[in-house]
N, C-alpha and C positions, 0 to 999 in steps of 0.2 A: 504494385505487382503487375507484371506484364502478362496479359492474357495469351493463352496458347490455343490456336484454332486447330481442331482435330476433325478430319473428314469422317463422317459416319457412313459413307457409301451410299448416300441418297443424293439425287440431283438430276440434272438433265441427262447425264451419260450413264446413270446407274442402270444396270441390267440391259444395255444396248444389244441389239441383235448382231450376230456375226457379220462382219464386213462393214459395220458402221464405224466411221472414223473415231478413233479413241480420243478422249479428252486428255487433259493433263494427268500425268500419273499420280495416283493417290499416294499421299505420304505414308511412309513406313510407320505405322502406329506403334510398333514395338520399340522403334528407335526413339520416338517422342516420349513414350511412357517410361522407358528405362531410367532416365535421370530423375524423373519424379518418384519412381519407386525407390531408387537409391536414397534420395533425400528423405523420403518418409521413413525408411528403415533407420537412417542415421538419427533422425529426430526421436524415433522410438527408443533407440539405444541410449541416447543422451538422457531421456526421461527416466529410463530404467536405471541408469547409472546414478542419477540424482537420488532416486528413491532408495537405492541400496545404501548410498552414503548417509541419507537421512536415517534409515533404519539402524545403521551402525552407530550413529551418534546417539539415537534414542536408547539403544542397548547399553552403550557406554555410560550414559548419564543415569540410567536406571540402577546401575550397580554402584553408584557413588552417593554417599551421604554427605551433603554439603551443608555446613553450618551457616545459616543466614545470620549475618552480623546484627547486633542490636540496633534499635532506632538511633540511640545516642552515637554509636560507632559510625553509622551511615550518615548521620547529620554532620559529623566531623569530616567525613570523606567529601561530602558536598561542599562544605566550607573551604576545604583545601582545594578542591577542584575549581571553585570560583576564583580563588586567589591565584592559582597557577595558570588558568586559561582565560580569565576575564579581562586581562589587560587593565586599562584605565576605566573601563565601564562599558555597558552595552553600546555598540556602534563605534567604539574607538578603533583606531588604526592598529593598535597593538593587541587586539583580541586574537585568540588562536583561530586557525582555519578549521573548517569542518573535519578534515582528515586528522588534524592534530587532536581535536576533541574526541573523535572516535578512537584514535589510538590510545589516548589516556583511559577512556572508558573500558576498552578491551583489556588493557593491562590491569585495571583496578577491579573489574567485575567478571571478566571471562564469560562463562555460560550463565552467570547470574544477571546478564544484560539481555533485555528484550527490546524489540522495535515495535512501535505501534503504527499501524497504517490504515488509512481510510480507503486505500486503493484509488486515490485521485491520480497518483503517479507512483513510480517505483524508485525514485531517486535515492531517498534515504535508505531503503532496504538494500539497494545496490551498494551504496557507500559503506554501510556497515558490513555487508557480506564479504567485501573485499578484504576485510581485516579479521572477520570472525565468520568463517564459513558455516552454513547451516544454522545461523542465528534464528531464534524464534521470532517470527513476525506475527504480532497479534492483530487479527482483523475482527472488528466488532460486527458480527453478522446479526444485524437487528431483525431481519425478516422483512424489512421494508426497502431494501436496496434496489436501485435501478439494475436492469439486466446488464448494462454496460459495466457497472461496478463489479458485479459477480464475474463477468468475463475477464475483467482486468485482474481480479484475484486469481483466477485460474491461470492466466498468462504469466503472472509473477511467479507462481509456483512452478510453472513449466520452464521459465527462462532463467531464473536466478538461483544461486546456491543458498537458498533460505529454506526454513521450515515454517510454512504458514499454519498458524494455529487459529481456528475459528472460535471466537469467543461469543457464545450465544446466551441469551436471557434464559431464565428458568422457565418462563412461560412462552409457548408459541404464540403467534399472533392470534390464532383462533382461541386459545386458552385465555389470553388477555382480554379479548373481546367478550368472552363469556363471563369473566369475573368483573371487568371494569366498564363494560359496554363497548360497542363498536367505535372505531376511530377515535381512540383516546387522544391522539395527537391533535385533533381539532378542538377538543374541549380543555385539555390540560397537557400542553406540550412539555412542561417541566417534568411532570410525573412520567410521561412516556419516555423521555430521554433518560430519566433516572433509572427506570426499570429495564430499558432495552440497551442502554449504552454504559452509563456510569457504574451501576452496581456490578454488572457482569465483568467489566474491565477491572474494577477494584478487586474482585475475587481472583481474577487471573493473575494480577500483578503481585498478589501476596506471595507467590513462589519465586520472586526475583528480588534482586537488590537495587536494580536501576532499570529505567526504561528510557529509550530514545524516541523522541517525537519529531515530526516534521514541522512543528510550529515555527512560524516566521514573523518577524516584527512588522513586515509589510502587510500581513493578513488583515489586521484591524487595529483600531485605536487601543483596544484592551490588551494587545500583544506588543505594543510599541517598544516596551522596555524589557522584553523577555531576555533573561540571562542565558548564557551557554550551559551553565550547570546551576542547579538549585535543589533545595530540599522540598520535596512534594509532601506537604503535611496532610493532604487529603488522603493519599494512598500510602504514606509512611515508607517512602523509598526515594532514591536519588532520581531526579529528572534531568535529562540531558537534551538540549536543543541544538544539535550540531550545525544546522543550516539556518539558525535564527537570523543571521545577518544577510541572507541571500534575498535578492530581489526576484520578481517574476521572471525578468530576462535571464538572470543567472540560472534559475531552475530550468527554464525552457531550453537554453543553449546547452546546458549540461546533458539534459535528456536527449537532445538531438545528436550531440557529439558522440554519445555512447550508445545511441540507438536503443534507448530504454522504453519499456512499456509505459504508456500513459493512458488514462481513461479517455475514450473518444468523446465523452461529453464535454471535455475541456474545449474542443473545437466546435461545440454546438451551443455556445452561449451560457455554459455553466462553469464559471471560473472557480466556484466553491461548490463541492458536491457532498451532499448528505443523504438522508433517506428521501426516497422519491416523493412521498406525500408532502414533505416540508421543504422542498427545494424547487425553485423555478428558475427559468432563464433570466439573465441579467441584461438590461438594456445598455446600449453604448453610453459610457459616461457615468453609469451607476457605480456605487461602491461594489467591489467584487463579492462581498458577502451579503449584498442586499437581497439576493435570492433565497437566503436561508431564513426560515420562519417569517416570511414576508407578512407584514401586517401585525406582528406581535412584538411586544417589548422584550425581545430575546435575541441575543447575538452569539451565545455559546451553548453547546449541549451540556456542559458541566464537567467535561473531562479535564479542562485546562483552567478551572477557576478554583 
C-alpha cells in the first residue's frame, strides 16, 4: 500500500507573519480525502451487501427441512465419488482437478456441504464459494489462536462470499483451566486438542453430509496418500480433499494470482499454523510441520485421523 502524506499545517511556514514569503501551497486536504472516503463507503456497502445475502440464505435454510441421508447412503456416495474422481489412484495424472471435485460435491450435497478452515489461507474457501456462494466455512475457534489467525478469519468473512461459522469448545479457556488445571496443552496435548478442536468440530459436522478440507499430500508423511473423496468414519460423513494434489508452490501461486487473503504468519517462519502455545517458527530446512507440538510425539490434532 502506498503511503499518502497529508500536511497538517505545521512546519516552518505555519502561522507566518504578513509579508513573509509563502512556502509551497498546502495540498487540498479535501481532494486527498475524497477518494479515501469514497473507497471506505464502497467497502462498507460491499460488507453490508454480503451480510444481507448471508441473512437471506440463513432465512431460506431455516425454513427448509432437509433429510440427512443415512450413513450407509453417504458411504455409497463416497465410494462412487472415489470411483468417478480418483482416476488411477492418489497422485495419478487422471485424477480430477480441484474445480471438478468441488463441482461434484456441490451437485451431490448442495447446502449439506461445509468447508473447514484453520485460516492459514483462504484458497479452499474461495474455490468452493465460486461454485456455492455463502457456503458455511467452519473455523475451530479454540481460544488459543494467534492474533494474526483471528485477523485472517475477519478478513475472510469481509472479502469472500462465505458464511464463517465459529466452532467453539463447550468450556472457555478459563473454565478449562479451572476444571483441568492451567495450561493443559503442556501436560496433555491430546486431551486439549480433543476438547478444544476435535469434539466441537464433530458436533458441528453432525448437521452436514460432507465437509471439504484443505488437507494436502505434501503436508506430512501421514497425509501422503490422502484421497480426493473418502468416507470419514470418525465423523460419519463424506470427506472431500479437493486440493490434496497441490504443492506449496501451487497454493502460493494461486493465492497470489487471485489476490487472496493469507495468514501473515506464513511469511514469518510459520508454514503450518495451529494454536499459539503449541506452534513455533520453523528453521530453514526443517519439516514444515516441525513447529507443531515441538518436542512431543504428536503430528496431528486429531481432526484428520
